[in-house]
C-alpha positions as CSV (number, residue, x, y, z in Angstrom):
1,X,0.0,0.0,0.0
2,X,1.0,3.6,-0.5
3,X,2.4,5.5,2.5
4,X,0.4,8.4,3.8
5,X,3.0,11.0,2.8
6,X,2.6,9.9,-0.9
7,X,-1.2,10.1,-0.6
8,X,-1.0,13.5,1.0
9,X,1.1,14.7,-2.0
10,X,-1.5,13.2,-4.4
11,X,-4.2,15.2,-2.4
12,X,-2.1,18.3,-2.8
13,X,-1.6,17.9,-6.6
14,X,-5.4,17.1,-7.1
15,X,-6.4,20.2,-5.2
16,X,-3.9,22.2,-7.1
17,X,-5.5,21.0,-10.4
18,X,-9.0,22.0,-8.9
19,X,-7.6,25.4,-8.1
20,X,-6.4,25.9,-11.7
21,X,-9.8,24.8,-13.0
22,X,-11.9,27.1,-10.7
23,X,-9.4,29.9,-11.0
24,X,-9.7,30.0,-14.7
25,X,-13.6,29.8,-14.5
26,X,-13.7,32.5,-11.8
27,X,-11.5,34.8,-13.8
28,X,-13.2,34.2,-17.2
29,X,-16.8,34.3,-15.9
30,X,-16.8,37.0,-13.2
31,X,-20.5,36.6,-12.6
32,X,-20.1,33.0,-11.7
33,X,-19.6,33.8,-8.0
34,X,-19.9,30.1,-6.9
35,X,-16.6,29.4,-8.7
36,X,-14.8,31.7,-6.3
37,X,-16.0,29.6,-3.3
38,X,-15.1,26.3,-5.1
39,X,-11.7,27.9,-5.8
40,X,-11.3,28.9,-2.1
41,X,-12.3,25.5,-1.0
42,X,-9.7,23.8,-3.2
43,X,-7.0,26.3,-2.0
44,X,-7.9,25.5,1.6
45,X,-7.4,21.8,0.7
46,X,-4.0,22.5,-0.8
47,X,-2.8,24.3,2.4
48,X,-4.3,21.7,4.6
49,X,-2.7,18.9,2.6
50,X,0.7,20.6,2.9
51,X,0.2,20.9,6.7
52,X,-0.7,17.3,7.1
53,X,2.2,16.1,4.8
54,X,4.7,17.9,7.0
55,X,3.4,16.6,10.4
56,X,5.8,13.5,10.2
57,X,5.4,10.4,12.2
58,X,5.1,12.3,15.5
59,X,1.9,13.8,14.5
60,X,2.4,17.5,15.6
61,X,-0.8,18.9,17.1
62,X,-0.5,22.2,15.2
63,X,-0.1,20.5,11.8
64,X,-2.7,17.8,12.4
65,X,-5.4,20.2,13.8
66,X,-4.6,23.0,11.3
67,X,-4.4,20.7,8.3
68,X,-7.7,19.0,9.1
69,X,-9.3,22.3,10.1
70,X,-8.4,23.8,6.7
71,X,-9.7,20.7,4.8
72,X,-12.9,20.9,6.8
73,X,-13.2,24.6,6.1
74,X,-12.7,23.9,2.4
75,X,-15.5,21.4,2.4
76,X,-17.8,24.0,4.0
77,X,-16.7,26.4,1.3
78,X,-17.9,23.9,-1.2
79,X,-21.3,24.0,0.5
80,X,-21.3,27.8,0.3
81,X,-20.5,27.6,-3.4
82,X,-23.4,25.2,-4.0
83,X,-25.8,27.3,-2.0
84,X,-24.8,30.5,-3.9
85,X,-24.9,28.8,-7.2
86,X,-28.6,27.9,-6.6
87,X,-29.5,31.3,-5.4
88,X,-29.5,30.7,-1.6
89,X,-27.6,32.5,1.2
90,X,-24.1,31.4,2.3
91,X,-24.9,31.1,6.1
92,X,-21.5,32.4,7.2
93,X,-22.3,32.4,10.9
94,X,-23.5,28.8,10.9
95,X,-20.5,27.7,9.0
96,X,-18.1,29.6,11.3
97,X,-19.7,28.0,14.3
98,X,-19.4,24.5,12.9
99,X,-15.8,25.0,11.9
100,X,-14.9,26.4,15.3
101,X,-16.7,23.5,17.1
102,X,-14.8,21.0,14.9
103,X,-11.4,22.6,15.7
104,X,-12.1,22.7,19.5
105,X,-13.1,19.1,19.5
106,X,-10.0,18.0,17.6
107,X,-7.8,20.0,20.0
108,X,-9.7,18.5,23.0
109,X,-9.3,14.9,21.8
110,X,-5.9,15.1,20.2
111,X,-3.9,13.5,23.1
112,X,-6.8,11.4,24.4
113,X,-7.4,9.6,21.1
114,X,-3.9,10.2,19.7
115,X,-3.4,8.4,16.4
116,X,-6.9,6.9,16.4
117,X,-9.1,10.0,16.5
118,X,-12.4,9.5,14.7
119,X,-13.2,13.2,15.0
120,X,-11.1,14.1,11.9
121,X,-13.1,11.9,9.5
122,X,-16.4,12.7,11.1
123,X,-15.8,16.4,11.0
124,X,-14.8,16.2,7.4
125,X,-18.0,14.2,6.6
126,X,-20.4,16.8,8.0
127,X,-20.0,19.5,5.4
128,X,-20.0,16.8,2.7
129,X,-23.3,15.4,4.0
130,X,-24.8,18.8,4.3
131,X,-23.8,19.7,0.7
132,X,-25.0,16.3,-0.7
133,X,-28.4,16.7,1.1
134,X,-28.8,20.2,-0.2
135,X,-28.0,19.2,-3.8
136,X,-30.5,16.4,-3.8
137,X,-33.3,18.6,-2.8
138,X,-36.0,18.2,-5.4
139,X,-35.8,21.6,-7.1
140,X,-32.1,21.4,-7.5
141,X,-31.8,17.9,-9.0
142,X,-29.9,18.7,-12.2
143,X,-27.3,16.2,-13.5
144,X,-24.3,18.0,-12.1
145,X,-25.9,18.2,-8.6
146,X,-26.7,14.5,-8.6
147,X,-23.2,13.6,-9.7
148,X,-21.6,15.8,-7.0
149,X,-24.0,14.6,-4.3
150,X,-23.4,10.9,-5.1
151,X,-19.6,11.4,-5.0
152,X,-19.8,13.2,-1.7
153,X,-22.1,10.5,-0.3
154,X,-19.4,7.9,-1.3
155,X,-16.8,10.0,0.5
156,X,-19.0,10.2,3.6
157,X,-19.5,6.5,3.5
158,X,-15.8,5.8,3.2
159,X,-14.9,8.1,6.0
160,X,-17.7,6.7,8.2
161,X,-16.2,3.3,8.0
162,X,-12.8,4.5,9.2
163,X,-14.4,6.6,11.9
164,X,-16.5,3.6,13.1
165,X,-13.3,1.5,13.2
166,X,-11.5,4.1,15.2
167,X,-14.4,4.3,17.6
168,X,-14.3,0.6,18.2
169,X,-10.5,1.0,19.0
170,X,-10.7,4.0,21.4
171,X,-13.7,2.6,23.2
172,X,-12.0,-0.7,23.8
173,X,-14.5,-2.8,21.9
174,X,-11.8,-3.9,19.4
175,X,-8.5,-2.5,20.6
176,X,-6.6,-4.9,18.3
177,X,-8.3,-3.7,15.1
178,X,-5.8,-2.8,12.4
179,X,-7.0,0.1,10.1
180,X,-3.8,1.1,8.3
181,X,-4.6,-0.5,5.0
182,X,-8.3,0.5,5.3
183,X,-7.3,4.1,6.0
184,X,-5.1,4.1,2.9
185,X,-8.0,2.8,0.8
186,X,-10.3,5.3,2.4
187,X,-8.0,8.1,1.3
188,X,-7.9,6.8,-2.2
189,X,-11.7,6.5,-2.4
190,X,-11.9,10.1,-1.0
191,X,-9.5,11.4,-3.7
192,X,-11.6,9.8,-6.4
193,X,-14.8,11.2,-4.9
194,X,-13.3,14.7,-4.8
195,X,-12.5,14.5,-8.4
196,X,-16.0,13.4,-9.2
197,X,-17.8,16.0,-7.1
198,X,-15.7,18.8,-8.7
199,X,-16.6,17.3,-12.1
200,X,-20.3,17.5,-11.0
201,X,-19.9,21.2,-10.0
202,X,-18.3,21.7,-13.4
203,X,-21.3,20.1,-15.2
204,X,-23.6,22.4,-13.3
205,X,-21.5,25.5,-14.2
206,X,-21.4,24.5,-17.9
207,X,-25.1,24.0,-17.9
208,X,-25.6,27.3,-16.2
209,X,-23.4,29.1,-18.7
210,X,-25.2,27.4,-21.7
211,X,-28.6,28.4,-20.3
212,X,-27.3,32.0,-19.9
213,X,-26.1,32.2,-23.5
214,X,-29.4,30.7,-24.7
215,X,-31.3,33.1,-22.7
216,X,-29.3,36.0,-24.1
217,X,-29.8,34.7,-27.7
218,X,-33.6,34.4,-27.1
219,X,-34.4,37.4,-24.9
220,X,-34.9,41.0,-25.8
221,X,-32.4,43.0,-23.8
222,X,-34.5,46.1,-23.2
223,X,-37.9,44.6,-22.3
224,X,-36.9,41.1,-21.0
225,X,-39.5,39.3,-23.2
226,X,-38.8,36.9,-26.1
227,X,-37.0,38.3,-29.2
228,X,-37.6,37.7,-32.8
229,X,-35.5,34.5,-32.9
230,X,-37.5,32.8,-30.2
231,X,-40.7,34.1,-31.6
232,X,-40.0,32.7,-35.0
233,X,-39.1,29.3,-33.5
234,X,-42.5,29.1,-31.7
235,X,-44.3,30.4,-34.8
236,X,-42.8,27.6,-36.9
237,X,-43.9,25.0,-34.4
238,X,-47.4,26.4,-34.2
239,X,-47.8,26.4,-38.0
240,X,-47.0,22.7,-37.9
241,X,-49.8,22.3,-35.3
242,X,-52.1,24.2,-37.6
243,X,-51.6,21.6,-40.2
244,X,-53.2,19.2,-37.8
245,X,-56.4,21.3,-37.6
246,X,-55.6,23.6,-34.8
247,X,-56.3,27.3,-35.0
248,X,-53.3,29.7,-35.0
249,X,-53.9,33.4,-34.3
250,X,-51.2,36.0,-34.7
251,X,-51.3,39.6,-33.4
252,X,-48.8,42.0,-34.9
253,X,-48.7,45.5,-33.4
254,X,-46.6,48.6,-32.8
255,X,-46.7,51.8,-30.8
256,X,-48.6,54.7,-32.5
257,X,-46.4,57.7,-33.3
258,X,-43.4,56.2,-31.5
259,X,-41.0,58.3,-33.5
260,X,-42.7,61.4,-32.1
261,X,-42.1,60.3,-28.6
262,X,-38.4,59.8,-29.3
263,X,-38.1,63.1,-31.1
264,X,-39.9,65.1,-28.5
265,X,-38.9,63.5,-25.2
266,X,-35.7,61.6,-26.1
267,X,-34.8,58.0,-26.6
268,X,-34.9,57.3,-22.9
269,X,-38.6,58.2,-22.9
270,X,-39.0,55.9,-25.9
271,X,-37.3,53.0,-24.1
272,X,-39.6,53.7,-21.1
273,X,-42.7,53.6,-23.3
274,X,-41.6,50.3,-24.7
275,X,-41.1,48.8,-21.3
276,X,-44.4,50.3,-20.1
277,X,-46.3,48.8,-23.0
278,X,-44.8,45.4,-22.4
279,X,-45.6,45.5,-18.7
280,X,-49.2,46.4,-19.4
281,X,-49.6,43.7,-22.1
282,X,-48.0,41.0,-20.0
283,X,-50.7,41.6,-17.4
284,X,-53.4,40.7,-20.0
285,X,-51.8,37.4,-21.2
286,X,-52.5,33.8,-20.3
287,X,-50.1,30.9,-19.9
288,X,-48.9,29.5,-23.2
289,X,-49.2,32.8,-25.2
290,X,-45.9,33.9,-26.7
291,X,-45.2,37.6,-26.6
292,X,-42.1,39.0,-28.3
293,X,-40.4,42.2,-29.4
294,X,-39.7,41.7,-33.0
295,X,-37.7,44.9,-33.5
296,X,-38.0,48.6,-32.8
297,X,-41.5,49.3,-31.6
298,X,-42.9,46.2,-33.4
299,X,-44.3,43.4,-31.2
300,X,-45.8,40.0,-32.0
301,X,-48.2,37.9,-29.9
302,X,-48.8,34.2,-30.7
303,X,-52.1,32.7,-29.5
304,X,-52.0,28.9,-30.1
305,X,-55.5,27.2,-30.6
306,X,-57.3,30.5,-30.5
307,X,-60.1,31.3,-32.9
308,X,-60.5,34.6,-34.8
309,X,-63.3,35.7,-32.4
310,X,-61.2,35.0,-29.3
311,X,-58.2,36.7,-30.9
312,X,-60.2,39.8,-31.5
313,X,-61.3,39.8,-27.9
314,X,-57.7,39.6,-26.8
315,X,-56.8,42.5,-29.1
316,X,-59.7,44.6,-27.8
317,X,-58.6,44.0,-24.2
318,X,-55.0,44.8,-24.9
319,X,-55.8,48.0,-26.8
320,X,-58.0,49.2,-24.0
321,X,-55.5,48.3,-21.3
322,X,-52.7,50.2,-23.0
323,X,-54.8,53.2,-23.8
324,X,-56.2,53.3,-20.2
325,X,-52.8,53.1,-18.5
326,X,-50.8,56.3,-19.1
327,X,-47.0,56.3,-18.9
328,X,-45.5,58.3,-16.0
329,X,-42.2,59.6,-17.4
330,X,-40.4,62.0,-15.0
331,X,-43.0,64.8,-14.5
332,X,-44.9,63.9,-17.7
333,X,-48.0,61.8,-18.1
334,X,-48.0,60.3,-21.6
335,X,-50.9,58.4,-23.2
336,X,-49.6,55.6,-25.3
337,X,-51.7,53.8,-27.8
338,X,-51.1,50.8,-30.1
339,X,-52.3,49.5,-33.4
340,X,-52.9,45.7,-34.0
341,X,-53.2,43.5,-37.0
342,X,-54.8,40.0,-36.5
343,X,-54.6,36.9,-38.6
344,X,-56.1,33.5,-37.8
345,X,-55.3,30.3,-39.7
346,X,-56.0,26.6,-39.3
347,X,-55.0,25.1,-42.6
348,X,-51.9,23.1,-43.5
349,X,-50.9,25.7,-45.9
350,X,-50.2,28.2,-43.1
351,X,-46.5,29.3,-43.1
352,X,-44.8,31.8,-40.8
353,X,-44.1,34.1,-43.7
354,X,-47.8,34.1,-44.8
355,X,-49.1,34.7,-41.3
356,X,-46.7,37.6,-40.8
357,X,-47.5,39.1,-44.1
358,X,-51.3,39.0,-43.6
359,X,-51.0,40.3,-40.0
360,X,-48.8,43.1,-41.4
361,X,-51.4,44.0,-43.9
362,X,-54.0,44.1,-41.2
363,X,-51.8,46.3,-39.1
364,X,-51.3,48.7,-42.0
365,X,-55.1,48.9,-42.4
366,X,-55.5,49.8,-38.7
367,X,-53.0,52.6,-39.1
368,X,-54.7,53.8,-42.3
369,X,-58.0,54.0,-40.5
370,X,-56.7,56.1,-37.7
371,X,-54.6,53.9,-35.3
372,X,-55.5,53.0,-31.7
373,X,-57.4,49.8,-32.6
374,X,-57.2,46.5,-34.4
375,X,-57.9,44.9,-37.8
376,X,-58.6,41.3,-38.4
377,X,-57.4,39.8,-41.7
378,X,-59.8,37.1,-43.0
379,X,-59.9,35.5,-46.4
380,X,-63.0,35.0,-48.4
381,X,-63.9,31.7,-50.1
382,X,-61.2,30.5,-52.6
383,X,-63.5,31.3,-55.5
384,X,-63.2,35.0,-54.7
385,X,-60.2,37.2,-54.5
386,X,-61.8,39.8,-52.2
387,X,-60.2,40.3,-48.8
388,X,-62.6,41.2,-46.0
389,X,-61.3,43.4,-43.1
390,X,-62.9,44.2,-39.7
391,X,-62.0,47.5,-38.2
392,X,-62.0,48.7,-34.6
393,X,-64.2,51.7,-34.1
394,X,-63.6,54.5,-31.6
395,X,-66.5,53.1,-29.5
396,X,-64.8,49.7,-29.3
397,X,-67.1,47.8,-31.6
398,X,-65.9,45.6,-34.5
399,X,-67.2,46.7,-37.9
400,X,-67.0,44.2,-40.7
401,X,-66.7,45.6,-44.2
């Protein structure tokens, strides 16, 4: 079997590799604050490993307690990083208390249980068990969390075997029990487990960064709603559903005289108007409805499985809500209105391009007839080439021409 000095050197090198990994991630992705805690935890393991490797056969109290204390502290930092990664508080006071208690108990039992102290492995197991339990909570059960939790559970189990053996020795139940080889195996298992749980943390970090990039690619920066890219993805999927006989309703709208707001009050006021309209409209939507900013002051609203009549009711509600909710901009009170074009389709020939083109035609008709309303684009029977439009009157009634 390997001697413990060699194993401690291996611990040191592994923790150094983890420091390089988390150091690079923490430097490259400054917003990934959990990586800083995982870096600090690995660094504490490095210093603790150095202290333990220098204790010699005599087992100096300073080296033994300080080394184990730093390793324990590093494991608690892993717990901090995991909590921070998932949006929870770090609980610094609780962790400081647990680390202090661990150090005091190690000091108190150093000479009493010299060379057979179960406190070291038990104290190291506590933060690992807390982290594993936290990661396996239902709402955090992503792949990386599961991998890290299983590895930590394996480390806890391995350490518990050694702690149990040492307890049998110090209590006199099995004073002749030999644990040297078992302790070496325990340390090897623990090394392997530490590699795996750091790998689990890395999986979670990569998934988080991937989700962040995907969110940036699909989200409008100003308003926080979906952008054109995401909207077109949903529109394509919905058109496929329309081929199966489901209704597809699309509302295309923009702000009335938006350029005048920018010219008169500045672009900051224009941005505020866009955010204001989005906030008002979001309050009118149901689950499953896709609302997106398509560019400038143009927005799209996709209503899956919605009839023309229901789509018109949605448009009427939105127009009224926006008009009835003025924008407070500094000392100004601005009335913002919108124009909407509606198209409903349920045939297999429906394409995103056709729907957008027809909705745009209806939107143009709304603007031509005075803005602040909606127009529904409906096709006549195939035998006729006439396009029938319904216009929104000032009183709120729908007029079919």
